[in-house]
N, CA and C atoms as a LAMMPS dump frame, in Angstrom:
ITEM: TIMESTEP
0
ITEM: NUMBER OF ATOMS
273
ITEM: BOX BOUNDS ff ff ff
-5.0000000000000000e+02 5.0000000000000000e+02
-5.0000000000000000e+02 5.0000000000000000e+02
-5.0000000000000000e+02 5.0000000000000000e+02
ITEM: ATOMS id mol type element x y z
1 1 1 N 14.515 2.834 -4.971
2 1 2 C 14.437 1.494 -5.48
3 1 3 C 12.997 1.193 -5.844
4 2 1 N 12.828 0.393 -6.847
5 2 2 C 11.505 0.108 -7.375
6 2 3 C 10.872 -1.095 -6.675
7 3 1 N 9.631 -0.906 -6.246
8 3 2 C 8.851 -1.991 -5.662
9 3 3 C 7.515 -2.08 -6.391
10 4 1 N 6.926 -3.239 -6.366
11 4 2 C 5.614 -3.436 -6.979
12 4 3 C 4.554 -3.309 -5.906
13 5 1 N 3.48 -2.623 -6.241
14 5 2 C 2.35 -2.508 -5.33
15 5 3 C 1.15 -3.147 -6.009
16 6 1 N 0.571 -4.129 -5.331
17 6 2 C -0.656 -4.773 -5.816
18 6 3 C -1.84 -3.972 -5.302
19 7 1 N -2.693 -3.586 -6.229
20 7 2 C -3.813 -2.705 -5.933
21 7 3 C -5.106 -3.519 -5.922
22 8 1 N -5.914 -3.393 -4.86
23 8 2 C -7.175 -4.143 -4.827
24 8 3 C -8.155 -3.624 -5.875
25 9 1 N -9.063 -4.473 -6.258
26 9 2 C -10.036 -4.148 -7.293
27 9 3 C -10.764 -2.834 -7.023
28 10 1 N -11.132 -2.582 -5.76
29 10 2 C -11.888 -1.38 -5.422
30 10 3 C -11.113 -0.096 -5.706
31 11 1 N -9.786 -0.154 -5.714
32 11 2 C -8.975 1.044 -5.916
33 11 3 C -8.363 1.129 -7.31
34 12 1 N -8.614 0.165 -8.141
35 12 2 C -8.028 0.169 -9.482
36 12 3 C -8.497 1.316 -10.37
37 13 1 N -9.676 1.888 -10.157
38 13 2 C -10.01 3.072 -10.968
39 13 3 C -8.97 4.202 -10.808
40 14 1 N -8.307 4.258 -9.656
41 14 2 C -7.293 5.29 -9.439
42 14 3 C -6.043 5.045 -10.281
43 15 1 N -5.787 3.789 -10.651
44 15 2 C -4.597 3.446 -11.433
45 15 3 C -4.935 3.188 -12.893
46 16 1 N -6.112 3.605 -13.317
47 16 2 C -6.511 3.358 -14.7
48 16 3 C -6.785 1.892 -14.969
49 17 1 N -7.102 1.15 -13.906
50 17 2 C -7.431 -0.263 -14.042
51 17 3 C -6.279 -1.212 -13.771
52 18 1 N -5.075 -0.679 -13.571
53 18 2 C -3.917 -1.547 -13.338
54 18 3 C -4.01 -2.218 -11.976
55 19 1 N -3.752 -3.516 -11.942
56 19 2 C -3.777 -4.277 -10.7
57 19 3 C -2.445 -4.281 -9.981
58 20 1 N -1.405 -3.861 -10.69
59 20 2 C -0.075 -3.802 -10.092
60 20 3 C 0.671 -2.64 -10.733
61 21 1 N 1.311 -1.827 -9.896
62 21 2 C 2.081 -0.685 -10.385
63 21 3 C 3.449 -0.678 -9.702
64 22 1 N 4.412 -0.015 -10.303
65 22 2 C 5.736 0.107 -9.707
66 22 3 C 5.938 1.524 -9.209
67 23 1 N 6.495 1.627 -8.004
68 23 2 C 6.806 2.92 -7.399
69 23 3 C 8.177 2.822 -6.745
70 24 1 N 8.694 3.961 -6.329
71 24 2 C 9.991 4.004 -5.661
72 24 3 C 9.783 4.155 -4.161
73 25 1 N 10.665 3.557 -3.381
74 25 2 C 10.62 3.708 -1.936
75 25 3 C 11.525 2.706 -1.257
76 26 1 N 12.034 3.083 -0.086
77 26 2 C 12.871 2.152 0.681
78 26 3 C 12.129 1.611 1.898
79 27 1 N 10.954 2.181 2.178
80 27 2 C 10.086 1.669 3.236
81 27 3 C 8.677 1.536 2.674
82 28 1 N 7.845 0.83 3.39
83 28 2 C 6.449 0.696 2.979
84 28 3 C 5.791 2.077 2.914
85 29 1 N 6.034 2.908 3.924
86 29 2 C 5.443 4.248 3.947
87 29 3 C 5.845 5.08 2.75
88 30 1 N 7.131 5.04 2.392
89 30 2 C 7.593 5.793 1.22
90 30 3 C 6.952 5.268 -0.056
91 31 1 N 6.835 3.953 -0.172
92 31 2 C 6.214 3.363 -1.358
93 31 3 C 4.748 3.776 -1.47
94 32 1 N 4.032 3.787 -0.35
95 32 2 C 2.619 4.175 -0.389
96 32 3 C 2.455 5.66 -0.674
97 33 1 N 3.357 6.49 -0.173
98 33 2 C 3.317 7.922 -0.504
99 33 3 C 3.615 8.138 -1.981
100 34 1 N 4.549 7.37 -2.527
101 34 2 C 4.859 7.459 -3.947
102 34 3 C 3.665 6.993 -4.783
103 35 1 N 2.951 5.996 -4.284
104 35 2 C 1.742 5.524 -4.969
105 35 3 C 0.721 6.644 -5.055
106 36 1 N 0.521 7.355 -3.954
107 36 2 C -0.435 8.46 -3.949
108 36 3 C 0.043 9.609 -4.833
109 37 1 N 1.346 9.855 -4.873
110 37 2 C 1.873 10.926 -5.724
111 37 3 C 1.649 10.611 -7.2
112 38 1 N 1.826 9.338 -7.567
113 38 2 C 1.646 8.932 -8.956
114 38 3 C 0.171 8.769 -9.328
115 39 1 N -0.62 8.37 -8.359
116 39 2 C -2.048 8.106 -8.576
117 39 3 C -2.832 8.742 -7.44
118 40 1 N -3.094 10.035 -7.515
119 40 2 C -3.754 10.742 -6.405
120 40 3 C -5.079 10.094 -5.995
121 41 1 N -5.307 10.098 -4.686
122 41 2 C -6.536 9.551 -4.131
123 41 3 C -6.301 8.376 -3.2
124 42 1 N -5.119 7.774 -3.269
125 42 2 C -4.832 6.636 -2.403
126 42 3 C -4.714 7.044 -0.945
127 43 1 N -4.017 8.131 -0.676
128 43 2 C -3.732 8.518 0.715
129 43 3 C -5.012 8.678 1.526
130 44 1 N -6.001 9.342 0.988
131 44 2 C -7.231 9.568 1.763
132 44 3 C -7.98 8.276 2.043
133 45 1 N -7.762 7.275 1.238
134 45 2 C -8.419 5.982 1.457
135 45 3 C -7.621 5.066 2.379
136 46 1 N -6.294 5.28 2.46
137 46 2 C -5.454 4.379 3.235
138 46 3 C -5.025 4.923 4.595
139 47 1 N -4.906 6.249 4.717
140 47 2 C -4.367 6.843 5.942
141 47 3 C -5.41 7.664 6.678
142 48 1 N -5.332 7.649 8.016
143 48 2 C -6.209 8.509 8.81
144 48 3 C -5.582 9.894 8.936
145 49 1 N -6.216 10.757 9.717
146 49 2 C -5.76 12.138 9.868
147 49 3 C -4.373 12.227 10.492
148 50 1 N -3.983 11.227 11.262
149 50 2 C -2.677 11.216 11.917
150 50 3 C -1.586 10.601 11.027
151 51 1 N -1.965 10.149 9.834
152 51 2 C -0.986 9.559 8.929
153 51 3 C -0.754 8.077 9.136
154 52 1 N -1.576 7.448 9.974
155 52 2 C -1.472 6.009 10.217
156 52 3 C -2.385 5.249 9.261
157 53 1 N -2.065 3.988 9.034
158 53 2 C -2.957 3.179 8.209
159 53 3 C -4.33 3.09 8.867
160 54 1 N -5.357 3.197 8.055
161 54 2 C -6.716 3.02 8.579
162 54 3 C -6.879 1.578 9.052
163 55 1 N -7.759 1.381 10.013
164 55 2 C -7.951 0.053 10.598
165 55 3 C -8.378 -0.995 9.581
166 56 1 N -9.118 -0.581 8.561
167 56 2 C -9.65 -1.541 7.608
168 56 3 C -8.731 -1.771 6.407
169 57 1 N -7.532 -1.199 6.44
170 57 2 C -6.569 -1.397 5.354
171 57 3 C -5.412 -2.253 5.871
172 58 1 N -5.19 -3.356 5.216
173 58 2 C -4.075 -4.234 5.557
174 58 3 C -3.019 -4.115 4.468
175 59 1 N -1.769 -4.078 4.878
176 59 2 C -0.667 -3.975 3.925
177 59 3 C 0.325 -5.095 4.227
178 60 1 N 0.731 -5.775 3.182
179 60 2 C 1.666 -6.894 3.302
180 60 3 C 2.896 -6.633 2.449
181 61 1 N 4.046 -7.06 2.949
182 61 2 C 5.263 -7.146 2.147
183 61 3 C 5.503 -8.633 1.982
184 62 1 N 5.365 -9.091 0.76
185 62 2 C 5.373 -10.534 0.544
186 62 3 C 4.178 -11.126 1.271
187 63 1 N 4.432 -12.024 2.191
188 63 2 C 3.362 -12.659 2.972
189 63 3 C 3.24 -12.077 4.381
190 64 1 N 4.039 -11.078 4.703
191 64 2 C 4.107 -10.541 6.058
192 64 3 C 3.245 -9.282 6.219
193 65 1 N 2.357 -9.287 7.193
194 65 2 C 1.54 -8.122 7.523
195 65 3 C 2.445 -7.084 8.191
196 66 1 N 2.481 -5.872 7.647
197 66 2 C 3.39 -4.848 8.186
198 66 3 C 3.038 -4.448 9.613
199 67 1 N 1.817 -4.713 10.052
200 67 2 C 1.452 -4.394 11.435
201 67 3 C 2.238 -5.241 12.43
202 68 1 N 2.726 -6.392 11.98
203 68 2 C 3.516 -7.266 12.839
204 68 3 C 5.014 -7.119 12.575
205 69 1 N 5.355 -6.19 11.706
206 69 2 C 6.751 -5.867 11.426
207 69 3 C 7.019 -4.479 12
208 70 1 N 7.489 -3.558 11.176
209 70 2 C 7.762 -2.192 11.636
210 70 3 C 6.748 -1.199 11.099
211 71 1 N 5.546 -1.676 10.762
212 71 2 C 4.509 -0.779 10.258
213 71 3 C 4.972 -0.094 8.977
214 72 1 N 4.684 1.191 8.868
215 72 2 C 5.047 1.945 7.678
216 72 3 C 6.557 2.085 7.525
217 73 1 N 7.301 1.871 8.598
218 73 2 C 8.762 1.944 8.543
219 73 3 C 9.399 0.629 8.077
220 74 1 N 8.582 -0.369 7.772
221 74 2 C 9.103 -1.647 7.304
222 74 3 C 9.905 -1.447 6.025
223 75 1 N 11.157 -1.879 6.012
224 75 2 C 11.962 -1.713 4.794
225 75 3 C 11.504 -2.639 3.682
226 76 1 N 11.688 -2.169 2.446
227 76 2 C 11.408 -2.987 1.267
228 76 3 C 12.676 -3.07 0.424
229 77 1 N 12.836 -4.192 -0.213
230 77 2 C 13.991 -4.435 -1.079
231 77 3 C 13.578 -4.196 -2.53
232 78 1 N 14.54 -3.943 -3.416
233 78 2 C 14.188 -3.824 -4.836
234 78 3 C 13.436 -5.067 -5.294
235 79 1 N 12.335 -4.843 -5.978
236 79 2 C 11.53 -5.953 -6.468
237 79 3 C 10.536 -6.513 -5.475
238 80 1 N 10.529 -5.97 -4.252
239 80 2 C 9.549 -6.429 -3.259
240 80 3 C 8.134 -6.199 -3.781
241 81 1 N 7.221 -7.01 -3.286
242 81 2 C 5.817 -6.846 -3.626
243 81 3 C 5.073 -6.403 -2.374
244 82 1 N 4.441 -5.236 -2.475
245 82 2 C 3.624 -4.687 -1.402
246 82 3 C 2.172 -4.828 -1.832
247 83 1 N 1.379 -5.501 -1.014
248 83 2 C -0.026 -5.715 -1.346
249 83 3 C -0.908 -4.908 -0.408
250 84 1 N -1.838 -4.158 -0.988
251 84 2 C -2.832 -3.42 -0.23
252 84 3 C -4.099 -4.276 -0.264
253 85 1 N -4.574 -4.656 0.933
254 85 2 C -5.707 -5.565 1.031
255 85 3 C -6.746 -4.958 1.973
256 86 1 N -7.904 -4.581 1.442
257 86 2 C -8.943 -4.059 2.328
258 86 3 C -9.487 -5.171 3.211
259 87 1 N -9.81 -4.833 4.445
260 87 2 C -10.383 -5.814 5.362
261 87 3 C -11.77 -6.226 4.85
262 88 1 N -12.106 -7.462 5.104
263 88 2 C -13.398 -7.992 4.694
264 88 3 C -14.195 -8.306 5.947
265 89 1 N -15.41 -7.83 5.979
266 89 2 C -16.289 -8.107 7.113
267 89 3 C -17.646 -8.518 6.568
268 90 1 N -18.338 -9.244 7.322
269 90 2 C -19.652 -9.662 6.879
270 90 3 C -20.453 -10.199 8.026
271 91 1 N -21.649 -10.505 7.733
272 91 2 C -22.465 -11.034 8.801
273 91 3 C -23.738 -11.588 8.279
């Protein structure tokens, strides 16, 4: 099933500048793997060596942070919007 992934500005060079792309997947993890398959380079920026989301990468389905749902196993519906949001820190 097709879902939309919103890509942050910092990662748009990987998508040729596109801010939103469509990929296939029934879970957040499958959608993100499909994103990396279509646009290589995402996985190394989003996942650690164990295959978990890096601490500074936030992923949302709609308005819900997947860390408070089922993580990468969070199901997505056709037409869902998955947003990749890098953490912001400052001082």
